[in-house]
C-alpha positions as CSV (number, residue, x, y, z in Angstrom):
1,M,180.0,-6.7,22.7
2,I,177.1,-4.4,23.7
3,R,173.5,-5.4,24.3
4,F,170.6,-3.2,25.4
5,T,167.5,-5.2,26.5
6,D,164.2,-3.4,27.1
7,F,166.3,-0.5,28.5
8,S,164.5,2.6,29.7
9,F,165.9,5.4,31.9
10,R,164.4,8.4,33.7
11,Y,166.7,10.9,35.3
12,R,165.8,11.6,38.9
13,E,164.9,15.2,38.1
14,G,162.9,14.3,35.0
15,A,159.2,13.7,34.7
16,A,159.4,11.0,32.0
17,P,162.0,8.5,30.7
18,V,164.6,10.0,28.4
19,V,165.0,6.7,26.5
20,R,162.4,3.9,26.3
21,N,162.3,0.3,25.3
22,I,165.8,0.2,23.8
23,N,166.7,-3.1,22.2
24,L,170.0,-3.1,20.4
25,T,172.9,-5.5,19.9
26,I,176.3,-4.3,18.8
27,P,178.8,-6.9,17.7
28,A,182.5,-6.8,18.7
29,G,184.6,-4.7,16.3
30,C,181.5,-2.8,14.9
31,F,181.8,0.9,14.1
32,V,178.4,2.4,15.2
33,G,177.1,5.9,14.5
34,I,174.3,7.3,16.6
35,T,172.4,10.4,15.5
36,G,169.1,12.2,15.9
37,A,167.6,15.6,16.7
38,A,168.8,17.5,19.7
39,G,167.3,16.1,22.9
40,S,166.5,12.7,21.4
41,G,168.4,10.7,23.9
42,K,171.6,10.0,22.0
43,S,174.0,10.9,24.8
44,T,172.0,9.0,27.4
45,L,172.7,5.8,25.4
46,T,176.4,6.5,25.6
47,Y,176.1,7.1,29.4
48,A,174.5,3.7,29.7
49,I,177.4,2.0,27.8
50,N,180.2,3.6,29.8
51,G,178.4,3.2,33.2
52,I,177.8,6.9,33.9
53,I,174.2,5.7,34.1
54,P,173.4,4.6,36.7
55,H,176.6,5.1,38.7
56,C,176.9,8.9,38.4
57,Y,173.4,10.0,37.2
58,P,170.8,8.4,39.5
59,G,167.3,7.7,38.3
60,D,164.9,4.9,37.4
61,F,166.7,2.2,35.4
62,Y,164.7,-0.5,33.6
63,G,165.9,-3.5,31.6
64,S,169.5,-4.2,31.2
65,V,172.7,-3.0,29.5
66,E,175.6,-5.5,29.1
67,V,179.1,-4.6,27.9
68,D,181.5,-7.4,27.2
69,G,179.5,-9.7,29.4
70,L,179.3,-7.2,32.3
71,D,175.8,-6.0,33.5
72,T,176.4,-2.3,34.0
73,L,173.9,-2.1,36.8
74,D,175.7,-4.7,38.9
75,S,179.3,-4.0,37.9
76,S,181.5,-1.2,39.4
77,L,182.3,1.8,37.4
78,T,186.0,0.8,37.7
79,D,185.3,-2.5,36.1
80,I,183.3,-0.9,33.3
81,S,186.0,1.7,32.7
82,A,188.6,-1.0,32.2
83,R,186.7,-2.1,29.1
84,V,185.1,1.2,27.9
85,G,187.0,4.3,27.0
86,S,185.0,7.5,26.8
87,V,185.6,10.9,25.2
88,C,183.1,13.6,26.4
89,Q,181.6,16.3,24.4
90,D,183.1,18.9,26.7
91,I,186.8,18.2,26.2
92,D,188.0,20.8,28.7
93,S,186.1,19.0,31.5
94,Q,187.9,15.8,30.7
95,M,191.4,17.2,30.9
96,V,193.2,16.6,34.2
97,S,196.8,17.5,33.5
98,T,198.7,20.5,32.1
99,V,200.9,18.7,29.6
100,V,199.9,16.4,26.8
101,E,202.2,13.5,27.8
102,D,201.0,13.7,31.4
103,E,197.4,13.6,30.2
104,I,198.1,10.3,28.6
105,L,200.1,9.0,31.5
106,Y,197.3,9.8,34.0
107,G,195.0,7.0,32.9
108,L,197.8,4.5,32.6
109,E,199.0,5.1,36.1
110,N,195.5,5.0,37.6
111,F,194.8,1.7,36.0
112,A,198.1,0.3,37.2
113,V,199.5,-0.5,33.8
114,P,202.9,-2.2,34.2
115,K,205.7,0.4,34.3
116,D,207.6,-1.2,31.4
117,E,204.5,-1.0,29.2
118,I,203.8,2.7,29.7
119,P,206.4,4.3,27.4
120,G,205.3,2.1,24.5
121,R,201.6,2.8,25.1
122,V,202.2,6.6,25.2
123,Q,204.1,6.5,22.0
124,E,201.5,4.2,20.3
125,S,198.6,6.4,21.2
126,L,200.4,9.6,20.0
127,V,201.2,8.0,16.7
128,A,197.7,6.6,16.3
129,M,196.3,10.1,16.5
130,G,199.1,11.8,14.6
131,I,200.1,14.1,17.4
132,E,203.7,13.0,18.3
133,D,204.7,16.7,17.9
134,L,202.3,17.7,20.7
135,R,203.9,15.4,23.4
136,D,205.5,18.3,25.3
137,R,202.9,21.0,24.7
138,T,200.8,22.4,27.5
139,I,197.1,21.6,27.2
140,D,196.1,25.3,27.4
141,S,198.2,26.0,24.3
142,L,196.2,23.6,22.1
143,S,193.4,24.3,19.7
144,G,190.0,22.7,20.2
145,G,190.8,20.1,17.6
146,Q,194.1,19.2,19.1
147,K,192.5,18.8,22.5
148,Q,190.1,16.4,20.9
149,K,192.9,14.3,19.6
150,V,194.7,14.3,22.9
151,A,191.6,13.1,24.7
152,V,191.2,10.3,22.2
153,A,194.9,9.4,22.5
154,S,194.6,9.2,26.3
155,V,191.8,6.7,26.0
156,L,193.4,4.6,23.3
157,A,196.5,4.2,25.5
158,L,194.3,2.1,27.8
159,H,193.5,-0.4,25.0
160,P,189.8,-0.4,25.6
161,D,187.5,-3.0,24.1
162,V,184.9,-0.3,23.5
163,L,185.5,3.4,22.6
164,V,182.6,5.8,23.1
165,L,182.8,9.3,21.7
166,D,180.1,12.0,22.1
167,E,180.3,14.6,19.3
168,P,184.0,14.2,18.7
169,T,184.1,16.6,15.8
170,A,182.0,19.4,17.3
171,E,184.9,21.8,17.3
172,L,186.6,20.6,14.1
173,D,186.5,21.9,10.5
174,P,185.5,19.4,7.8
175,V,189.0,18.4,6.9
176,S,190.0,17.7,10.5
177,S,186.6,15.9,11.1
178,V,187.4,13.5,8.3
179,A,190.9,13.0,9.6
180,V,189.6,12.0,13.1
181,F,187.2,9.5,11.6
182,E,189.9,8.1,9.4
183,L,192.1,7.6,12.5
184,L,189.3,6.0,14.5
185,A,188.3,3.7,11.6
186,R,191.9,2.6,11.1
187,Y,192.5,2.0,14.8
188,A,189.2,0.0,15.2
189,N,190.1,-2.1,12.2
190,E,193.7,-2.8,13.4
191,H,192.7,-3.6,17.0
192,G,189.2,-5.0,16.7
193,T,187.9,-2.2,18.9
194,T,184.1,-1.5,19.0
195,V,183.6,2.2,18.3
196,V,180.3,4.1,19.2
197,V,180.1,7.6,18.0
198,V,177.4,10.2,18.6
199,E,177.6,12.7,15.8
200,Q,175.3,15.2,14.1
201,K,177.2,15.0,10.8
202,I,175.3,12.1,9.3
203,A,177.2,12.2,6.0
204,L,180.4,11.6,7.9
205,L,178.8,8.8,9.9
206,S,177.5,7.2,6.8
207,D,181.0,7.0,5.2
208,Y,182.5,5.1,8.2
209,A,179.8,3.4,10.2
210,D,178.9,-0.3,9.9
211,L,175.7,0.3,11.8
212,L,173.7,3.6,11.8
213,V,171.3,4.2,14.6
214,I,168.6,6.9,14.5
215,V,167.1,8.0,17.8
216,D,163.9,10.0,18.1
217,K,162.2,11.0,21.2
218,G,164.0,8.4,23.3
219,E,163.3,5.5,20.9
220,I,165.3,3.8,18.2
221,R,163.6,4.4,14.8
222,Y,166.2,2.9,12.6
223,A,169.2,0.6,13.2
224,D,170.7,-0.8,10.0
225,S,173.5,-0.3,7.5
226,P,173.9,3.4,6.4
227,A,172.6,2.7,2.9
228,E,169.4,1.1,4.3
229,V,168.8,3.8,6.8
230,L,169.4,6.6,4.3
231,S,166.9,5.1,1.9
232,H,164.3,6.6,4.2
233,S,165.5,10.2,3.7
234,E,162.0,11.7,3.8
235,E,161.2,10.0,7.0
236,L,164.5,11.0,8.5
237,L,163.9,14.7,7.6
238,A,160.6,14.5,9.4
239,L,162.6,13.3,12.5
240,G,165.0,16.3,12.2
241,V,167.8,14.4,10.6
242,N,169.1,16.0,7.4
243,C,170.5,13.5,4.9
244,P,173.3,14.3,2.4
245,R,172.0,16.1,-0.6
246,S,173.3,13.3,-2.8
247,T,171.2,10.8,-0.9
248,T,168.1,13.0,-1.2
249,L,168.6,13.4,-5.0
250,M,169.0,9.7,-5.7
251,N,166.1,8.8,-3.5
252,A,163.9,11.3,-5.4
253,L,165.0,9.7,-8.6
254,R,164.1,6.3,-7.3
255,G,160.7,7.6,-6.2
256,A,160.1,8.9,-9.7
257,G,161.0,5.5,-11.2
258,I,164.2,6.8,-12.8
259,Y,166.8,5.1,-10.6
260,D,166.4,1.6,-9.2
261,G,169.8,1.2,-7.5
262,P,170.6,1.2,-3.8
263,A,170.6,4.3,-1.6
264,V,173.8,6.3,-1.8
265,C,175.7,7.7,1.1
266,N,178.0,10.3,-0.6
267,V,178.8,12.2,-3.8
268,P,181.0,9.5,-5.5
269,Q,178.2,7.0,-5.1
270,A,175.7,9.4,-6.5
271,V,177.9,10.1,-9.5
272,E,178.0,6.4,-10.2
273,G,174.3,6.2,-9.9
274,L,173.7,9.1,-12.2
275,K,176.1,7.5,-14.8
276,E,173.8,4.5,-14.7
277,V,170.7,6.6,-15.1
278,L,172.2,8.6,-18.0
279,S,173.4,5.5,-19.8
280,C,169.9,4.1,-20.1
């Protein structure tokens, strides 16, 4: 679904490329988590997927980025947007309407979705995000978390092949963050949508992602299953990525020769690993 080939990009005002030599293939239907230290180039990768780079942010573009067979450099932003739905980090800047239902209708009308399909799509997206009760609310009356869900719903209504989200839980508490990831994972599974999420909460990413990508200083350091990536907890810490404590504990036990199982991504997995250790 998404293919980066020798991709590098330097913003026009920048002295050096923000990302360099990116080679990454993302299969259709994959749930991808991208993380790394601040300023590592994570958001730039999402801009390359949704066409903001190079169509809105000019600069030096090297290599290629393909999405669903479209070369983003040669395709129009409209064509890319028909396949890729995006949720920005700054939710307020993405809102264009004053009422929740109108916010969802806006994209449908702009992409000329047949009139008889629109009511069903609005309802479907509201249900998918669990916000049917917000349909008639004004945007300025919503909490940050509610706005996040409305933004996602407005994109889901367009039935994108790819969904790109930049820090979707930045304004959410832990319970709400899990709820959003649960909704995204369920939607992706039911519709075969490819989901790409930039997120600092690596523990959350590890629970839901099929592929975990670590970006450091504009380059991909790791791109593998969460368990495989988290097995390098010491290296990740040196890159400014804090692994879950349960992961760090079990990796330390493995290093001491006490535990020989796979890396763990969460507390339940660590509990099972400790049971194995204590039973020996």
